[in-house]
TIROTOR-801039 format. One record per residue (C-alpha): x, y, z; residue in three letters. Coordinates in Angstrom, 2 decimals. Each point is the difference from the previous one (the first is absolute). Example, Ala and Ser with C-alpha at 12.3 -4.5 7.8 and 13.67 -1.06 7.14 Angstrom:
// TIROTOR-801039
<east=12.30&north=-4.50&up=7.80&residu=ALA>
<east=1.37&north=3.44&up=-0.66&residu=SER>
END
This chain:
// TIROTOR-801039
<east=110.65&north=83.97&up=76.33&residu=MET>
<east=-1.82&north=2.82&up=1.79&residu=THR>
<east=-3.68&north=0.80&up=0.00&residu=ALA>
<east=-1.83&north=2.29&up=-2.33&residu=ARG>
<east=-1.36&north=2.99&up=1.85&residu=ALA>
<east=-2.51&north=2.79&up=-0.52&residu=PHE>
<east=-1.69&north=2.75&up=1.99&residu=ILE>
<east=-3.74&north=0.28&up=0.60&residu=ILE>
<east=-0.87&north=3.68&up=0.43&residu=ALA>
<east=-2.89&north=2.41&up=-0.44&residu=ALA>
<east=-0.72&north=3.70&up=-0.48&residu=PRO>
<east=-1.17&north=0.31&up=3.63&residu=ARG>
<east=-0.83&north=-1.84&up=3.18&residu=SER>
<east=-3.25&north=-1.93&up=0.03&residu=GLY>
<east=0.31&north=-1.25&up=-3.58&residu=SER>
<east=0.25&north=-3.66&up=1.00&residu=GLY>
<east=3.77&north=-0.63&up=-0.08&residu=LYS>
<east=0.03&north=-2.16&up=3.11&residu=THR>
<east=-2.88&north=-2.28&up=-0.96&residu=THR>
<east=1.41&north=-0.37&up=-3.53&residu=VAL>
<east=3.45&north=-0.79&up=1.40&residu=THR>
<east=-1.36&north=-2.54&up=2.47&residu=LEU>
<east=-2.20&north=-1.62&up=-2.63&residu=GLY>
<east=2.82&north=-0.32&up=-2.53&residu=VAL>
<east=2.44&north=-1.28&up=2.63&residu=ALA>
<east=-2.45&north=-2.57&up=1.39&residu=ALA>
<east=-1.00&north=-1.17&up=-3.49&residu=ALA>
<east=3.62&north=-0.46&up=-1.07&residu=LEU>
<east=0.78&north=-1.87&up=3.20&residu=ARG>
<east=-2.94&north=-2.31&up=-0.69&residu=ALA>
<east=1.60&north=-0.75&up=-3.38&residu=ARG>
<east=3.21&north=-1.04&up=1.76&residu=GLY>
<east=1.91&north=3.19&up=-0.77&residu=VAL>
<east=2.46&north=1.24&up=2.64&residu=ARG>
<east=-1.15&north=3.56&up=0.66&residu=VAL>
<east=1.49&north=2.75&up=2.18&residu=ARG>
<east=-1.66&north=3.34&up=0.56&residu=VAL>
<east=1.63&north=3.20&up=1.24&residu=ALA>
<east=-1.73&north=3.19&up=1.07&residu=LYS>
<east=1.31&north=3.37&up=-1.14&residu=SER>
<east=0.34&north=2.41&up=2.89&residu=GLY>
<east=-0.60&north=-0.23&up=3.74&residu=PRO>
<east=-2.74&north=-2.52&up=0.75&residu=ASP>
<east=-0.25&north=-2.74&up=2.61&residu=TYR>
<east=-3.48&north=-1.33&up=-0.76&residu=ILE>
<east=-0.02&north=-0.78&up=-3.74&residu=ASP>
<east=3.17&north=-2.16&up=0.13&residu=PRO>
<east=-1.73&north=-2.36&up=2.45&residu=ALA>
<east=-2.79&north=-0.46&up=-2.54&residu=PHE>
<east=2.60&north=-0.54&up=-2.72&residu=HIS>
<east=1.60&north=-2.71&up=2.14&residu=ALA>
<east=-3.36&north=-1.69&up=0.53&residu=ALA>
<east=-0.73&north=0.05&up=-3.75&residu=ALA>
<east=3.40&north=-1.34&up=-1.06&residu=THR>
<east=1.12&north=-2.13&up=2.95&residu=GLY>
<east=3.26&north=1.96&up=-0.03&residu=ARG>
<east=1.14&north=2.97&up=2.12&residu=PRO>
<east=-1.13&north=3.46&up=-0.98&residu=GLY>
<east=2.50&north=2.81&up=-0.50&residu=LEU>
<east=0.21&north=3.78&up=-0.32&residu=ASN>
<east=2.05&north=1.96&up=-2.52&residu=LEU>
<east=0.19&north=3.71&up=0.78&residu=ASP>
<east=1.84&north=2.40&up=-2.27&residu=SER>
<east=0.04&north=2.82&up=2.56&residu=PHE>
<east=1.06&north=-1.87&up=3.12&residu=ALA>
<east=2.19&north=-2.77&up=-1.44&residu=MET>
<east=3.44&north=0.63&up=-1.49&residu=PRO>
<east=-0.01&north=-0.93&up=-3.71&residu=PRO>
<east=2.40&north=-2.90&up=0.61&residu=ALA>
<east=-2.44&north=-1.51&up=2.50&residu=LEU>
<east=-2.87&north=0.22&up=-2.50&residu=ILE>
<east=2.09&north=-1.68&up=-2.70&residu=ASP>
<east=1.12&north=-2.79&up=2.32&residu=ALA>
<east=-3.45&north=-0.69&up=1.48&residu=LEU>
<east=-1.61&north=-0.11&up=-3.44&residu=ALA>
<east=2.67&north=-2.37&up=-1.30&residu=ALA>
<east=-0.29&north=-2.20&up=3.09&residu=GLU>
<east=-3.77&north=-0.31&up=-0.42&residu=VAL>
<east=0.34&north=-0.77&up=-3.71&residu=ALA>
<east=2.44&north=-2.85&up=0.61&residu=GLN>
<east=-2.62&north=-1.89&up=2.01&residu=ALA>
<east=-3.03&north=0.54&up=-2.26&residu=ALA>
<east=-1.37&north=-0.44&up=-3.49&residu=ASP>
<east=-2.05&north=3.21&up=0.07&residu=THR>
<east=0.53&north=3.14&up=2.08&residu=VAL>
<east=-2.75&north=2.59&up=0.39&residu=ILE>
<east=0.58&north=3.41&up=1.53&residu=ILE>
<east=-3.18&north=1.70&up=1.20&residu=GLU>
<east=0.14&north=3.78&up=-0.13&residu=ALA>
<east=-1.39&north=2.25&up=2.71&residu=SER>
<east=-2.30&north=2.93&up=-0.74&residu=MET>
<east=0.44&north=1.17&up=-3.59&residu=GLY>
<east=2.94&north=-1.17&up=-2.12&residu=LEU>
<east=1.80&north=3.37&up=0.12&residu=PHE>
<east=-1.03&north=1.04&up=3.52&residu=ASP>
<east=2.91&north=0.73&up=2.31&residu=GLY>
<east=1.82&north=2.94&up=1.53&residu=ILE>
<east=2.00&north=2.70&up=-1.74&residu=GLU>
<east=3.73&north=-0.12&up=0.47&residu=GLY>
<east=2.84&north=-2.23&up=-1.06&residu=GLU>
<east=-0.46&north=-1.47&up=-3.47&residu=ALA>
<east=-0.88&north=-3.68&up=0.09&residu=GLY>
<east=-0.71&north=0.08&up=3.75&residu=ARG>
<east=-3.53&north=1.37&up=0.16&residu=SER>
<east=-1.53&north=-3.18&up=1.43&residu=GLY>
<east=-2.19&north=-0.40&up=-3.10&residu=ALA>
<east=-0.33&north=-3.36&up=-1.71&residu=ALA>
<east=1.12&north=1.75&up=-3.19&residu=ALA>
<east=3.49&north=0.22&up=1.54&residu=ASP>
<east=0.09&north=-3.79&up=0.30&residu=LEU>
<east=-1.23&north=-0.44&up=-3.57&residu=ALA>
<east=2.77&north=2.26&up=-1.27&residu=ALA>
<east=2.79&north=-1.38&up=2.20&residu=ARG>
<east=-0.81&north=-3.69&up=-0.48&residu=LEU>
<east=-1.11&north=0.32&up=-3.62&residu=GLY>
<east=-3.38&north=-1.59&up=0.64&residu=LEU>
<east=-3.18&north=0.43&up=-2.04&residu=PRO>
<east=-3.11&north=1.45&up=1.62&residu=VAL>
<east=-3.54&north=-1.33&up=-0.28&residu=VAL>
<east=-2.61&north=2.65&up=0.79&residu=LEU>
<east=-3.18&north=-0.95&up=1.84&residu=VAL>
<east=-2.70&north=2.44&up=-1.10&residu=LEU>
<east=-3.28&north=0.47&up=1.85&residu=ASP>
<east=-2.18&north=0.99&up=-2.96&residu=ILE>
<east=-3.21&north=0.58&up=1.92&residu=SER>
<east=-1.56&north=3.17&up=-1.38&residu=GLY>
<east=2.04&north=0.02&up=-3.22&residu=GLN>
<east=0.74&north=-2.12&up=-3.06&residu=SER>
<east=2.09&north=1.36&up=-2.91&residu=GLN>
<east=1.35&north=2.76&up=2.25&residu=SER>
<east=2.02&north=-2.70&up=1.75&residu=ALA>
<east=2.30&north=0.04&up=-3.04&residu=ALA>
<east=0.91&north=3.62&up=0.70&residu=ALA>
<east=1.07&north=-0.99&up=3.51&residu=VAL>
<east=2.11&north=-2.81&up=-1.41&residu=VAL>
<east=1.54&north=2.29&up=-2.63&residu=ARG>
<east=0.98&north=2.46&up=2.73&residu=GLY>
<east=1.61&north=-2.66&up=2.15&residu=PHE>
<east=1.80&north=-1.59&up=-2.94&residu=ALA>
<east=1.59&north=3.31&up=-0.99&residu=GLY>
<east=0.60&north=1.52&up=3.41&residu=HIS>
<east=3.50&north=-1.35&up=0.68&residu=ASP>
<east=2.16&north=-1.52&up=-2.76&residu=PRO>
<east=1.77&north=-2.17&up=2.60&residu=ARG>
<east=-3.26&north=-1.80&up=0.83&residu=VAL>
<east=-1.58&north=-2.43&up=-2.46&residu=ARG>
<east=-3.73&north=-0.67&up=0.19&residu=ILE>
<east=-0.34&north=-3.50&up=-1.47&residu=ALA>
<east=-3.69&north=-0.76&up=0.43&residu=GLY>
<east=-3.28&north=0.79&up=1.69&residu=VAL>
<east=-2.49&north=-1.88&up=2.16&residu=ILE>
<east=-3.47&north=1.52&up=0.15&residu=LEU>
<east=-1.90&north=-0.05&up=3.29&residu=ASN>
<east=-3.61&north=0.77&up=0.92&residu=GLN>
<east=-1.27&north=-0.88&up=-3.49&residu=VAL>
<east=-3.79&north=0.39&up=-0.17&residu=ALA>
<east=-0.81&north=-1.91&up=-3.20&residu=SER>
<east=1.42&north=-1.58&up=-3.13&residu=GLU>
<east=-0.67&north=3.23&up=-1.89&residu=ARG>
<east=1.83&north=1.97&up=2.68&residu=HIS>
<east=2.99&north=-2.35&up=-0.25&residu=ARG>
<east=0.08&north=0.10&up=-3.80&residu=ALA>
<east=-0.08&north=3.79&up=-0.21&residu=GLN>
<east=2.79&north=0.51&up=2.51&residu=ALA>
<east=2.10&north=-2.85&up=-1.38&residu=SER>
<east=-0.21&north=1.18&up=-3.61&residu=ALA>
<east=1.10&north=3.51&up=0.93&residu=ALA>
<east=2.94&north=-1.25&up=2.07&residu=ILE>
<east=1.13&north=-2.60&up=-2.53&residu=GLU>
<east=0.01&north=2.71&up=-2.69&residu=ALA>
<east=2.94&north=1.45&up=1.95&residu=LEU>
<east=1.94&north=-3.22&up=-0.61&residu=GLY>
<east=-0.38&north=-1.33&up=3.55&residu=LEU>
<east=-1.66&north=-3.33&up=0.79&residu=PRO>
<east=-2.96&north=-0.30&up=2.34&residu=VAL>
<east=0.97&north=-3.07&up=2.01&residu=LEU>
<east=-3.27&north=-0.43&up=1.86&residu=GLY>
<east=-3.22&north=1.56&up=1.15&residu=SER>
<east=-1.56&north=-0.60&up=3.39&residu=LEU>
<east=-3.77&north=0.40&up=0.22&residu=PRO>
<east=-1.61&north=2.24&up=2.56&residu=ARG>
<east=-2.33&north=-2.80&up=1.05&residu=ASP>
<east=1.53&north=-2.55&up=2.34&residu=GLY>
<east=2.91&north=2.19&up=1.11&residu=ALA>
<east=1.75&north=-1.33&up=3.11&residu=VAL>
<east=0.57&north=2.62&up=2.69&residu=ARG>
<east=2.41&north=-0.51&up=2.88&residu=LEU>
<east=-1.01&north=1.41&up=3.41&residu=PRO>
<east=1.75&north=3.16&up=1.17&residu=GLU>
<east=0.80&north=1.87&up=3.21&residu=ARG>
<east=2.18&north=2.98&up=0.88&residu=HIS>
<east=3.48&north=-0.26&up=-1.60&residu=LEU>
<east=-1.30&north=-2.25&up=-2.80&residu=GLY>
<east=-1.39&north=-3.48&up=-0.47&residu=LEU>
<east=-0.85&north=-2.23&up=2.94&residu=VAL>
<east=3.21&north=-1.99&up=0.49&residu=GLN>
<east=0.31&north=-3.24&up=-1.94&residu=ALA>
<east=0.36&north=-2.12&up=3.12&residu=GLU>
<east=-3.19&north=1.53&up=1.45&residu=GLU>
<east=-2.02&north=-0.38&up=-3.20&residu=HIS>
<east=-3.00&north=-2.22&up=0.74&residu=PRO>
<east=-0.13&north=-1.73&up=-3.40&residu=ALA>
<east=3.25&north=0.81&up=-1.75&residu=LEU>
<east=0.49&north=-3.33&up=-1.78&residu=ALA>
<east=-3.48&north=0.17&up=-1.51&residu=ALA>
<east=0.46&north=3.59&up=-1.15&residu=GLN>
<east=3.39&north=-0.74&up=-1.54&residu=LEU>
<east=-1.55&north=-2.94&up=-1.83&residu=ALA>
<east=-2.78&north=2.29&up=-1.30&residu=ALA>
<east=2.56&north=2.57&up=-1.14&residu=LEU>
<east=2.00&north=-2.71&up=-1.77&residu=ALA>
<east=-3.14&north=-1.24&up=-1.74&residu=GLU>
<east=-0.81&north=3.52&up=-1.23&residu=ARG>
<east=3.55&north=0.47&up=-1.25&residu=ALA>
<east=-0.09&north=-3.28&up=-1.92&residu=GLU>
<east=-3.36&north=0.88&up=-1.54&residu=ALA>
<east=0.66&north=3.62&up=-0.92&residu=HIS>
<east=3.77&north=0.56&up=-0.40&residu=ILE>
<east=2.30&north=-1.51&up=-2.64&residu=ASP>
<east=2.55&north=-1.31&up=2.46&residu=LEU>
<east=2.26&north=-1.45&up=-2.70&residu=ASP>
<east=0.25&north=3.36&up=-1.78&residu=ALA>
<east=0.49&north=1.79&up=3.29&residu=LEU>
<east=2.91&north=-2.14&up=1.16&residu=THR>
<east=1.55&north=-0.05&up=-3.49&residu=ALA>
<east=0.48&north=3.76&up=-0.01&residu=LEU>
<east=2.16&north=-0.14&up=3.14&residu=GLY>
<east=3.67&north=0.94&up=-0.18&residu=ALA>
<east=2.91&north=-1.82&up=1.64&residu=PRO>
<east=1.47&north=1.47&up=3.16&residu=VAL>
<east=3.69&north=0.86&up=-0.20&residu=ASN>
<east=2.35&north=-1.89&up=2.32&residu=PRO>
<east=1.49&north=1.88&up=2.94&residu=ALA>
<east=2.33&north=-0.58&up=2.91&residu=GLY>
<east=-1.08&north=-1.05&up=3.49&residu=PRO>
<east=-2.52&north=2.30&up=1.67&residu=ALA>
<east=1.60&north=2.44&up=2.45&residu=PRO>
<east=-1.36&north=-0.03&up=3.54&residu=VAL>
<east=-2.63&north=2.75&up=0.13&residu=ALA>
<east=0.42&north=0.57&up=3.75&residu=LEU>
<east=2.65&north=-1.48&up=2.27&residu=ALA>
<east=-1.57&north=-2.57&up=2.34&residu=PRO>
<east=-0.52&north=1.34&up=3.53&residu=PRO>
<east=1.39&north=-3.21&up=1.46&residu=GLY>
<east=1.22&north=-3.51&up=-0.73&residu=GLN>
<east=-3.25&north=-1.54&up=1.27&residu=ARG>
<east=-3.04&north=2.24&up=-0.52&residu=ILE>
<east=-3.28&north=-0.61&up=1.82&residu=ALA>
<east=-2.66&north=1.16&up=-2.49&residu=LEU>
<east=-3.61&north=0.59&up=1.07&residu=ALA>
<east=-2.17&north=-1.70&up=-2.60&residu=ARG>
<east=-3.80&north=-0.36&up=-0.04&residu=ASP>
<east=-2.96&north=1.94&up=-1.40&residu=VAL>
<east=0.75&north=2.91&up=2.37&residu=ALA>
<east=3.69&north=0.12&up=-1.07&residu=PHE>
<east=0.15&north=-1.02&up=-3.64&residu=SER>
<east=1.67&north=2.95&up=-1.75&residu=PHE>
<east=3.53&north=-1.34&up=-0.48&residu=ALA>
<east=1.58&north=0.38&up=-3.43&residu=TYR>
<east=1.15&north=-3.25&up=-1.60&residu=GLU>
<east=3.15&north=1.58&up=-1.47&residu=HIS>
<east=1.09&north=1.19&up=3.46&residu=LEU>
<east=-0.51&north=-3.41&up=1.58&residu=MET>
<east=1.79&north=-1.72&up=-2.90&residu=ALA>
<east=2.87&north=2.48&up=0.27&residu=GLY>
<east=0.39&north=-0.70&up=3.70&residu=TRP>
<east=0.15&north=-3.71&up=-0.71&residu=ARG>
<east=2.59&north=0.56&up=-2.74&residu=ARG>
<east=2.06&north=1.93&up=2.52&residu=ALA>
<east=-0.02&north=-3.06&up=2.26&residu=GLY>
<east=-2.75&north=1.02&up=2.44&residu=ALA>
<east=-2.62&north=-2.40&up=1.30&residu=GLU>
<east=-3.61&north=1.18&up=0.22&residu=ILE>
<east=-2.06&north=-1.38&up=2.90&residu=LEU>
<east=-3.73&north=0.76&up=-0.45&residu=PRO>
<east=-2.33&north=0.29&up=2.97&residu=PHE>
<east=-3.67&north=0.98&up=0.35&residu=SER>
<east=-1.02&north=2.72&up=2.44&residu=PRO>
<east=-3.68&north=-0.82&up=-0.60&residu=LEU>
<east=0.73&north=-3.58&up=1.11&residu=ALA>
<east=1.65&north=1.54&up=3.09&residu=ASP>
<east=3.47&north=-1.14&up=-1.00&residu=GLU>
<east=3.16&north=1.76&up=1.19&residu=ALA>
<east=3.12&north=0.58&up=-2.12&residu=PRO>
<east=2.45&north=-2.90&up=0.07&residu=ALA>
<east=2.37&north=0.09&up=2.95&residu=ASP>
<east=3.03&north=-0.67&up=-2.20&residu=HIS>
<east=-0.78&north=2.84&up=-2.45&residu=ALA>
<east=2.23&north=3.06&up=0.14&residu=ASP>
<east=-2.41&north=2.50&up=-1.61&residu=ALA>
<east=-3.79&north=0.37&up=-0.17&residu=CYS>
<east=-1.89&north=1.56&up=-2.90&residu=TRP>
<east=-3.68&north=0.96&up=0.23&residu=LEU>
<east=-1.21&north=0.78&up=-3.54&residu=PRO>
<east=-3.09&north=1.90&up=-1.00&residu=GLY>
<east=-3.44&north=-1.46&up=-0.44&residu=GLY>
<east=-3.36&north=0.47&up=1.70&residu=TYR>
<east=0.54&north=0.10&up=3.78&residu=PRO>
<east=-2.76&north=2.63&up=0.19&residu=GLU>
<east=-2.49&north=-2.77&up=-0.88&residu=LEU>
<east=1.29&north=-2.28&up=2.77&residu=HIS>
<east=0.66&north=2.41&up=2.87&residu=GLY>
<east=-1.95&north=-1.87&up=2.67&residu=GLU>
<east=1.56&north=-3.35&up=-0.88&residu=ARG>
<east=3.53&north=1.44&up=-0.04&residu=LEU>
<east=-0.57&north=1.73&up=3.32&residu=ALA>
<east=-0.83&north=-3.41&up=1.51&residu=GLN>
<east=2.98&north=-1.78&up=-1.60&residu=ALA>
<east=2.10&north=0.10&up=3.17&residu=PHE>
<east=2.66&north=-2.51&up=-1.09&residu=ARG>
<east=0.60&north=2.13&up=-3.10&residu=PHE>
<east=0.03&north=3.29&up=1.92&residu=LEU>
<east=2.20&north=-1.21&up=2.83&residu=ASP>
<east=2.28&north=-1.86&up=-2.40&residu=GLY>
<east=0.69&north=3.04&up=-2.15&residu=VAL>
<east=0.54&north=2.19&up=3.06&residu=ARG>
<east=2.54&north=-2.48&up=1.36&residu=ALA>
<east=1.64&north=-0.30&up=-3.43&residu=PHE>
<east=0.39&north=3.79&up=-0.25&residu=ALA>
<east=2.04&north=0.17&up=3.18&residu=ARG>
<east=2.97&north=-1.64&up=-1.71&residu=THR>
<east=-0.60&north=-0.01&up=-3.77&residu=ARG>
<east=-1.32&north=2.34&up=-2.70&residu=PRO>
<east=-3.71&north=0.15&up=-0.84&residu=VAL>
<east=-1.30&north=1.94&up=-3.00&residu=HIS>
<east=-3.56&north=0.70&up=-1.11&residu=GLY>
<east=-1.26&north=1.24&up=-3.38&residu=GLU>
<east=-3.39&north=1.72&up=-0.27&residu=CYS>
<east=-2.33&north=-2.48&up=1.75&residu=GLY>
<east=2.99&north=-1.33&up=1.92&residu=GLY>
<east=0.82&north=3.58&up=1.01&residu=PHE>
<east=-3.57&north=0.40&up=1.28&residu=MET>
<east=0.31&north=-3.13&up=2.14&residu=VAL>
<east=3.31&north=1.20&up=1.49&residu=LEU>
<east=-1.81&north=3.03&up=1.42&residu=GLY>
<east=-2.12&north=0.45&up=3.10&residu=GLU>
<east=-3.40&north=-0.68&up=-1.55&residu=ALA>
<east=-2.05&north=-0.36&up=-3.20&residu=ILE>
<east=-3.47&north=1.53&up=-0.29&residu=GLU>
<east=-2.17&north=-2.11&up=-2.30&residu=ASP>
<east=-2.66&north=1.17&up=-2.45&residu=ALA>
<east=-2.67&north=-0.03&up=2.74&residu=GLU>
<east=2.08&north=2.27&up=2.22&residu=GLY>
<east=1.05&north=-2.72&up=2.47&residu=ARG>
<east=3.59&north=0.22&up=1.25&residu=SER>
<east=2.08&north=-3.16&up=0.31&residu=HIS>
<east=3.32&north=-0.03&up=1.91&residu=PRO>
<east=2.99&north=-1.11&up=-2.04&residu=MET>
<east=3.69&north=-0.68&up=0.70&residu=LEU>
<east=0.85&north=3.41&up=1.44&residu=GLY>
<east=3.60&north=-0.26&up=-1.19&residu=LEU>
<east=-0.39&north=3.39&up=-1.70&residu=LEU>
<east=-1.97&north=2.94&up=1.33&residu=GLY>
<east=-2.43&north=0.76&up=-2.80&residu=HIS>
<east=-3.65&north=-1.03&up=-0.39&residu=ALA>
<east=-1.92&north=-0.38&up=-3.26&residu=THR>
<east=-3.61&north=0.07&up=-1.13&residu=SER>
<east=-1.89&north=-1.61&up=-2.85&residu=PHE>
<east=-3.16&north=1.84&up=1.04&residu=ALA>
<east=1.57&north=3.36&up=-0.86&residu=ARG>
<east=1.05&north=-0.87&up=-3.52&residu=ARG>
<east=2.23&north=1.98&up=-2.31&residu=ARG>
<east=1.41&north=-1.49&up=-3.19&residu=LEU>
<east=3.79&north=0.10&up=-0.29&residu=ASN>
<east=1.13&north=-1.26&up=-3.36&residu=LEU>
<east=3.10&north=0.41&up=-2.13&residu=GLY>
<east=3.62&north=-0.79&up=-0.69&residu=TYR>
<east=2.48&north=0.96&up=2.67&residu=ARG>
<east=3.74&north=0.49&up=0.44&residu=ARG>
<east=1.46&north=-0.41&up=3.47&residu=ALA>
<east=3.35&north=0.48&up=1.71&residu=VAL>
<east=0.56&north=-1.77&up=3.32&residu=THR>
<east=0.94&north=2.34&up=2.85&residu=LEU>
<east=1.65&north=-2.67&up=2.14&residu=ASP>
<east=0.92&north=-3.67&up=-0.22&residu=ALA>
<east=-3.03&north=-2.32&up=-0.02&residu=SER>
<east=-1.31&north=-3.15&up=-1.64&residu=ALA>
<east=-0.13&north=2.03&up=-3.23&residu=LEU>
<east=3.77&north=0.48&up=0.00&residu=GLY>
<east=2.64&north=2.38&up=1.37&residu=PRO>
<east=-0.60&north=3.71&up=0.35&residu=ALA>
<east=-0.12&north=1.71&up=-3.38&residu=GLY>
<east=-1.45&north=-2.97&up=-1.86&residu=THR>
<east=-2.05&north=1.29&up=-2.94&residu=ARG>
<east=-3.17&north=-1.91&up=-0.79&residu=LEU>
<east=-2.82&north=0.06&up=-2.51&residu=ARG>
<east=-3.51&north=-1.28&up=0.59&residu=GLY>
<east=-3.54&north=1.20&up=0.55&residu=HIS>
<east=-2.81&north=0.77&up=2.42&residu=GLU>
<east=-3.57&north=-1.25&up=-0.33&residu=PHE>
<east=-2.19&north=0.18&up=3.08&residu=HIS>
<east=-3.15&north=1.57&up=1.38&residu=TYR>
<east=0.96&north=-0.14&up=3.68&residu=ALA>
<east=1.11&north=3.21&up=1.67&residu=SER>
<east=2.22&north=0.73&up=2.99&residu=VAL>
<east=-2.11&north=1.32&up=2.87&residu=THR>
<east=2.79&north=0.05&up=2.60&residu=GLN>
<east=3.48&north=0.85&up=-1.23&residu=ALA>
<east=2.00&north=-1.17&up=3.00&residu=GLY>
<east=3.47&north=1.36&up=0.73&residu=ASP>
<east=2.21&north=-2.58&up=-1.73&residu=ASP>
<east=2.81&north=1.08&up=-2.30&residu=ALA>
<east=-0.89&north=0.01&up=-3.72&residu=PRO>
<east=1.26&north=-2.90&up=-2.11&residu=LEU>
<east=0.39&north=1.57&up=-3.45&residu=VAL>
<east=0.03&north=3.27&up=-1.86&residu=ALA>
<east=-2.80&north=-0.46&up=-2.52&residu=LEU>
<east=-0.53&north=1.50&up=-3.46&residu=SER>
<east=-2.60&north=-0.64&up=-2.66&residu=ASP>
<east=0.89&north=-1.78&up=-3.21&residu=GLY>
<east=1.26&north=3.18&up=-1.64&residu=GLN>
<east=2.23&north=0.88&up=2.94&residu=GLY>
<east=-2.20&north=2.63&up=1.70&residu=LYS>
<east=0.78&north=-0.13&up=3.70&residu=GLU>
<east=-2.79&north=-1.26&up=2.27&residu=MET>
<east=1.91&north=0.25&up=3.28&residu=GLY>
<east=1.01&north=-2.58&up=2.59&residu=PRO>
<east=-2.15&north=-3.12&up=0.18&residu=SER>
<east=-0.31&north=-3.28&up=1.83&residu=GLY>
<east=1.27&north=-0.77&up=3.47&residu=SER>
<east=2.93&north=-1.69&up=1.71&residu=ARG>
<east=0.61&north=-0.87&up=3.61&residu=ARG>
<east=2.92&north=-2.20&up=0.97&residu=GLY>
<east=-0.03&north=-3.05&up=-2.29&residu=ARG>
<east=-3.58&north=0.63&up=-1.18&residu=VAL>
<east=-0.82&north=1.92&up=-3.18&residu=SER>
<east=-3.02&north=0.53&up=-2.19&residu=GLY>
<east=-1.53&north=2.13&up=-2.71&residu=THR>
<east=-3.02&north=0.15&up=-2.31&residu=PHE>
<east=2.54&north=-0.04&up=-2.87&residu=PHE>
<east=0.30&north=-3.33&up=-1.87&residu=HIS>
<east=3.54&north=-0.55&up=-1.26&residu=VAL>
<east=0.46&north=-1.54&up=-3.46&residu=ILE>
<east=3.75&north=0.42&up=-0.50&residu=ALA>
<east=3.04&north=2.06&up=0.87&residu=THR>
<east=0.88&north=2.49&up=-2.71&residu=ASP>
<east=3.75&north=-0.58&up=0.19&residu=GLY>
<east=1.03&north=3.57&up=0.75&residu=GLN>
<east=1.85&north=1.32&up=3.02&residu=SER>
<east=-1.84&north=2.82&up=1.73&residu=SER>
<east=2.52&north=1.32&up=2.45&residu=GLY>
<east=-2.76&north=0.32&up=2.61&residu=ALA>
<east=1.10&north=0.26&up=3.58&residu=GLU>
<east=-1.35&north=-2.31&up=2.72&residu=PRO>
END
């Protein structure tokens, strides 16, 4: 028997989806319920908090970047190993990109495809009965998406709660809880989102506080009862072919942005993943046949990485005979140097010719499509990929390496060549989520 699942969403970012999701998940876990949480859209940070709250791996489901069959299979796989599955939306419920129907990246796509009910978290600060108009609009916006209930957040008083609740319940929708403004738990933030779960100074205590608030102010029995079963599906396809049989994976707080579905897909394909920590001055395993440097926060650890000589020398030696690929932060470390927020330059691997700066910030954010221009760890020439960019660092020295991919935005508008490749080394700010299964015909 599979789990019952539902989506926690909101009209906009900042409404309290994440703290509600974490509180509900932690409270259910404390009751002995097997809980899994998935994040809608591209996000590395929230799934680590979900894992901490549930004791089970986090996951992403992305309607733009993942083929529909992969979404179906991952959702079914998660449901088989849980009693309750929660999907946390990103931004507003219907926020995505224009384009192919059902592949906007919005959580509404997942609700429609998987047939799951949506619970809206409403920040009602500055309003009361008017909240019902917001709910009415969301409930009628898309007939494929069913709003099943509401959780009120930032409630100022009992009178405030009663007025908003009565107006919403008059629409025929239950108010499943109301979280008071007083005593709200706030998680610390930095650029790119929350401070990472493994760096959080008091995560266990804050999760316990969130669970206590959920137990006190949300009807957890009613919430879980409205969940819908997840349909069975076949085995999950491999989102990206593994770059080797034994993959050395950089893994610590400077290199933490590795998607769970990619790692799981590599293991399903028979690959072995060998983690190592650059911050602990570890080199990739000698017996690995590919090295992957994921994104993260190397810009916060430039001095330490520059002094990690076993790591630096080990990767340089590795690259002489085997492929090395870097995504975003990993791409930055493959270059000549990183300039930190204070303007200090730290030498890096020098395997590619670019240099990057976190002092000269420029936000790059959005879905991306990419086509590889030559064979690399991402696949043969002409491999079509979907993913995203999210970084503030900028390239201050372009270098003269060949580009790695032809990049487009999520709607297919060309952005030009991007990334770098030199010999067996490749890198790009682009984070891959999955191949899109089409043949491009691109020439090497």
